[in-house]
C-alpha positions as CSV (number, residue, x, y, z in Angstrom):
1,X,7.7,23.0,1.7
2,X,6.0,21.0,4.5
3,X,6.0,17.3,3.7
4,X,2.2,17.0,4.2
5,X,1.5,19.8,1.7
6,X,3.9,18.2,-0.8
7,X,2.0,14.9,-0.6
8,X,-1.4,16.6,-0.8
9,X,-0.5,18.6,-3.9
10,X,0.7,15.4,-5.6
11,X,-2.1,13.1,-4.7
12,X,-4.9,15.7,-5.2
13,X,-3.6,16.0,-8.8
14,X,-3.6,12.2,-9.4
15,X,-7.2,11.1,-8.6
16,X,-8.0,10.4,-12.2
17,X,-4.6,8.6,-12.8
18,X,-5.2,6.4,-9.8
19,X,-8.7,5.5,-10.9
20,X,-7.3,4.4,-14.3
21,X,-4.2,2.6,-12.8
22,X,-5.4,-0.9,-13.6
23,X,-5.2,-0.1,-17.4
24,X,-1.5,-1.0,-16.8
25,X,-1.7,-4.8,-16.8
26,X,1.2,-5.2,-14.3
27,X,-0.6,-2.9,-11.9
28,X,-3.9,-4.8,-12.4
29,X,-2.3,-8.1,-11.6
30,X,-0.8,-6.5,-8.5
31,X,-4.2,-5.3,-7.3
32,X,-5.8,-8.7,-8.0
33,X,-3.0,-10.4,-6.0
34,X,-3.5,-8.0,-3.1
35,X,-7.2,-9.0,-3.1
36,X,-6.2,-12.6,-2.7
37,X,-4.4,-11.7,0.5
38,X,-7.4,-9.7,1.9
39,X,-10.1,-12.2,1.0
40,X,-9.6,-14.7,3.8
41,X,-9.9,-11.9,6.4
42,X,-13.3,-10.5,5.3
43,X,-16.4,-11.1,7.2
44,X,-19.7,-9.2,7.1
45,X,-20.0,-6.8,10.1
46,X,-16.3,-6.5,10.9
47,X,-15.0,-3.0,11.5
48,X,-12.3,-2.1,8.9
49,X,-10.0,0.9,8.6
50,X,-8.6,1.5,5.1
51,X,-5.8,3.9,6.0
52,X,-4.5,5.6,3.0
53,X,-7.5,4.4,1.0
54,X,-7.2,6.9,-1.9
55,X,-10.3,7.0,-4.1
56,X,-11.7,3.8,-2.6
57,X,-9.9,1.0,-4.5
58,X,-10.5,-1.4,-1.6
59,X,-12.9,0.3,0.8
60,X,-15.8,0.5,-1.6
61,X,-15.8,-3.3,-2.3
62,X,-15.4,-4.0,1.4
63,X,-18.4,-1.8,2.3
64,X,-20.5,-3.6,-0.4
65,X,-19.6,-6.9,1.3
66,X,-21.0,-5.8,4.6
67,X,-17.9,-4.5,6.4
68,X,-18.2,-1.4,8.5
69,X,-15.6,0.7,6.8
70,X,-13.7,3.9,7.8
71,X,-11.9,5.4,4.8
72,X,-9.0,7.6,5.7
73,X,-6.6,9.5,3.3
74,X,-4.4,12.6,3.6
75,X,-5.7,13.9,0.2
76,X,-9.0,15.8,0.4
77,X,-9.5,15.2,-3.3
78,X,-9.1,11.5,-2.9
79,X,-11.5,11.4,0.0
80,X,-14.1,13.5,-1.8
81,X,-13.9,11.1,-4.8
82,X,-14.4,8.1,-2.5
83,X,-17.4,9.9,-0.9
84,X,-19.0,10.7,-4.2
85,X,-18.6,7.1,-5.4
86,X,-20.0,5.7,-2.2
87,X,-23.0,8.0,-2.5
88,X,-23.7,7.1,-6.1
89,X,-23.4,3.4,-5.2
90,X,-25.6,3.7,-2.1
91,X,-22.7,2.4,0.0
92,X,-22.3,3.5,3.6
93,X,-18.8,4.4,4.9
94,X,-17.3,6.9,7.3
95,X,-14.7,9.3,5.7
96,X,-11.8,11.0,7.4
97,X,-9.1,13.3,6.0
98,X,-6.0,12.4,8.0
99,X,-2.5,10.9,8.1
100,X,-1.6,7.3,8.9
101,X,1.1,8.5,11.3
102,X,-1.6,10.2,13.4
103,X,-4.6,8.1,14.1
104,X,-5.3,9.7,17.5
105,X,-9.0,10.1,16.5
106,X,-9.3,6.4,17.0
107,X,-9.1,4.5,20.3
108,X,-6.8,1.5,20.8
109,X,-8.0,-1.7,19.0
110,X,-10.9,0.1,17.3
111,X,-10.8,-2.2,14.2
112,X,-11.0,-5.9,13.6
113,X,-9.0,-5.4,10.4
114,X,-6.6,-2.5,9.4
115,X,-5.5,-2.1,5.8
116,X,-2.8,0.2,4.6
117,X,-2.2,-0.7,1.0
118,X,-0.3,0.9,-1.9
119,X,2.4,2.0,0.6
120,X,1.0,4.8,2.8
121,X,3.6,3.7,5.5
122,X,6.4,4.3,3.0
123,X,5.0,7.7,2.1
124,X,4.8,8.7,5.8
125,X,8.6,9.1,5.7
126,X,10.3,10.4,7.8
127,X,7.6,9.2,10.3
128,X,7.2,5.7,8.8
129,X,7.9,4.0,12.1
130,X,5.3,6.1,13.9
131,X,2.8,5.3,11.1
132,X,3.4,1.6,11.6
133,X,3.0,1.9,15.4
134,X,-0.3,3.8,15.0
135,X,-1.7,1.2,12.6
136,X,-0.8,-1.6,15.0
137,X,-2.3,0.3,17.9
138,X,-5.7,0.6,16.4
139,X,-6.1,-2.9,15.2
140,X,-7.7,-5.5,17.4
141,X,-6.7,-8.5,15.2
142,X,-5.3,-8.2,11.7
143,X,-3.1,-5.7,9.9
144,X,-2.4,-5.9,6.2
145,X,0.2,-3.4,4.9
146,X,2.1,-3.0,1.7
147,X,5.3,-0.9,1.5
148,X,7.7,0.1,-1.2
149,X,10.2,-2.8,-1.7
150,X,13.6,-1.2,-1.7
151,X,15.6,-3.8,-3.7
152,X,12.9,-4.0,-6.3
153,X,12.9,-0.2,-6.8
154,X,16.6,0.3,-7.1
155,X,16.4,-0.2,-10.9
156,X,13.6,2.4,-11.0
157,X,15.8,4.9,-9.0
158,X,18.7,4.2,-11.4
159,X,16.6,4.8,-14.5
160,X,15.1,8.0,-13.0
161,X,18.5,9.4,-12.0
162,X,20.1,8.7,-15.4
163,X,17.4,10.9,-17.0
164,X,18.9,13.9,-15.1
165,X,22.7,13.3,-15.0
166,X,25.4,10.7,-15.5
167,X,25.9,9.7,-11.9
168,X,24.5,7.2,-9.5
169,X,24.6,9.4,-6.4
170,X,20.9,9.3,-5.6
171,X,20.6,5.6,-6.5
172,X,23.4,4.6,-4.1
173,X,21.9,6.7,-1.3
174,X,18.5,5.1,-1.9
175,X,20.1,1.6,-1.9
176,X,21.9,2.3,1.4
177,X,19.1,4.1,3.3
178,X,15.9,3.4,1.5
179,X,15.1,7.1,1.6
180,X,14.0,8.9,-1.6
181,X,14.2,12.6,-1.1
182,X,13.8,15.4,-3.6
183,X,17.1,16.9,-4.6
184,X,17.8,20.3,-3.0
185,X,17.3,22.2,-6.3
186,X,13.9,20.6,-6.8
187,X,12.9,21.5,-3.2
188,X,13.9,25.1,-3.9
189,X,11.6,25.2,-6.9
190,X,8.8,23.7,-4.9
191,X,9.1,26.4,-2.3
192,X,8.7,29.1,-4.9
193,X,6.2,27.2,-7.1
194,X,4.1,24.7,-5.1
195,X,2.3,23.7,-8.2
196,X,5.6,22.0,-9.3
197,X,5.0,19.3,-6.6
198,X,2.2,17.7,-8.6
199,X,4.8,16.5,-11.1
200,X,7.4,15.0,-8.7
201,X,6.8,11.7,-7.1
202,X,6.7,12.3,-3.3
203,X,9.5,11.5,-0.9
204,X,9.3,8.0,0.6
205,X,11.1,5.3,2.6
206,X,11.5,1.9,0.9
207,X,11.9,-1.1,3.2
208,X,13.9,-4.2,2.9
209,X,11.8,-7.3,3.8
210,X,13.8,-7.9,7.0
211,X,13.5,-4.3,8.0
212,X,9.7,-4.2,7.9
213,X,9.3,-7.7,9.4
214,X,11.5,-6.7,12.4
215,X,9.5,-3.5,12.9
216,X,6.2,-5.3,12.9
217,X,7.3,-8.1,15.3
218,X,9.0,-5.6,17.6
219,X,5.7,-3.8,17.9
220,X,3.9,-7.0,19.0
221,X,2.4,-8.6,15.9
222,X,2.8,-12.1,14.8
223,X,3.7,-12.4,11.1
224,X,1.1,-14.6,9.2
225,X,2.4,-14.0,5.7
226,X,4.9,-12.1,3.7
227,X,4.8,-11.8,-0.1
228,X,6.6,-9.8,-2.8
229,X,3.4,-9.1,-4.7
230,X,3.8,-8.9,-8.5
231,X,7.3,-10.5,-8.7
232,X,6.3,-13.3,-11.2
233,X,4.2,-10.8,-13.3
234,X,7.2,-8.4,-13.4
235,X,9.3,-11.1,-15.0
236,X,6.9,-11.7,-17.8
237,X,6.7,-9.8,-21.1
238,X,3.7,-7.4,-21.7
239,X,2.5,-9.8,-24.4
240,X,2.3,-12.7,-22.0
241,X,0.5,-10.6,-19.3
242,X,-2.1,-9.6,-21.9
243,X,-2.5,-13.2,-23.0
244,X,-3.1,-14.4,-19.4
245,X,-5.7,-11.7,-18.6
246,X,-7.7,-12.4,-21.8
247,X,-8.3,-16.0,-20.6
248,X,-10.0,-15.8,-17.2
249,X,-9.6,-19.5,-16.4
250,X,-5.9,-19.3,-17.2
251,X,-5.6,-16.0,-15.3
252,X,-7.0,-17.4,-12.1
253,X,-4.6,-20.3,-12.3
254,X,-1.8,-17.8,-12.9
255,X,-2.8,-15.7,-9.8
256,X,-2.7,-18.8,-7.6
257,X,0.7,-19.7,-9.0
258,X,1.9,-16.1,-8.4
259,X,0.6,-16.1,-4.9
260,X,2.9,-19.1,-4.1
261,X,5.8,-17.9,-6.2
262,X,5.9,-14.3,-4.8
263,X,6.0,-15.7,-1.2
264,X,9.2,-17.6,-1.8
265,X,12.1,-16.4,0.4
266,X,14.4,-16.1,-2.6
267,X,12.3,-13.4,-4.3
268,X,11.0,-11.3,-1.3
269,X,13.3,-8.5,-2.3
270,X,11.8,-8.0,-5.8
271,X,8.1,-7.3,-6.0
272,X,6.1,-5.3,-8.6
273,X,8.1,-2.6,-10.5
274,X,5.2,-0.2,-10.8
275,X,3.5,-0.7,-7.4
276,X,4.4,-1.1,-3.7
277,X,5.9,-4.6,-4.1
278,X,5.9,-6.0,-0.5
279,X,2.9,-7.1,1.5
280,X,2.7,-8.3,5.0
281,X,-0.1,-9.8,7.1
282,X,0.3,-9.5,10.8
283,X,-1.9,-10.6,13.7
284,X,-2.3,-9.7,17.3
285,X,-2.4,-12.6,19.8
286,X,-6.0,-13.8,19.8
287,X,-8.2,-13.5,22.9
288,X,-10.9,-16.2,22.7
289,X,-13.7,-13.9,23.6
290,X,-12.7,-11.3,21.1
291,X,-11.7,-13.2,18.0
292,X,-13.4,-12.9,14.7
293,X,-14.8,-16.4,14.5
294,X,-12.8,-19.3,13.2
295,X,-9.8,-20.5,15.1
296,X,-7.6,-20.2,12.0
297,X,-9.2,-17.6,9.8
298,X,-6.0,-17.0,7.9
299,X,-4.1,-20.2,7.1
300,X,-0.4,-20.1,8.0
């Protein structure tokens, strides 16, 4: 089955699940940590592309804060959900059904800020490099992307494989290449029964930190920040995560500690177990007449 169709079937079927994602406290912490990375870049009036925006987890809030948002996703159902939410909330956004690896409908440097969060670049596999190039092409200033963190997901691959057979064939391949493909017997079933694709996590490419850093810098961006979002939270017990979230003052202190901890070189290969796990902020060289205001809007 064509890769695009495989992804659309899966994500069209998971609108409700995505909307309820933050009921998982580890995922909620991950989302809150991502917001801490976005916050310094937001200014009313800036033009923002949320590429792979799903049902509007980030784009809705950005539009409410005065950003001029274009919301793009490959799932028609996700885009329709975002459109309905925006209409109900009286929020103005532009909506596009499309792929992050083909942003040809946008001119070069169309956006002040480009977001691609919750790993659309990883899901663009085998065109993940093209997706990254397109995102960089359309940003005028900042790019914030999150990708699947390969080393942090090896345990997940291992657990998944051992549910099916007593080998580590897929896990070792994933470790070496970063590619997670559907086994041939699953692909054969998907060809005959497309509905089956809604139950199989889509193919993806998981990056090592150095791999994605090299790709971003090779394409002309300066790295402002790298963080293995959710690493500290991953290492805590569910009971401790719950205790932190129940005390908002303590929780905010924890988020600040996590932001520092998760950016340490020693843990960059870990990241959240149940979300993308590696976030990078890149910046194009500033041109004085075109910058977004402050000379150092995002502290190094």
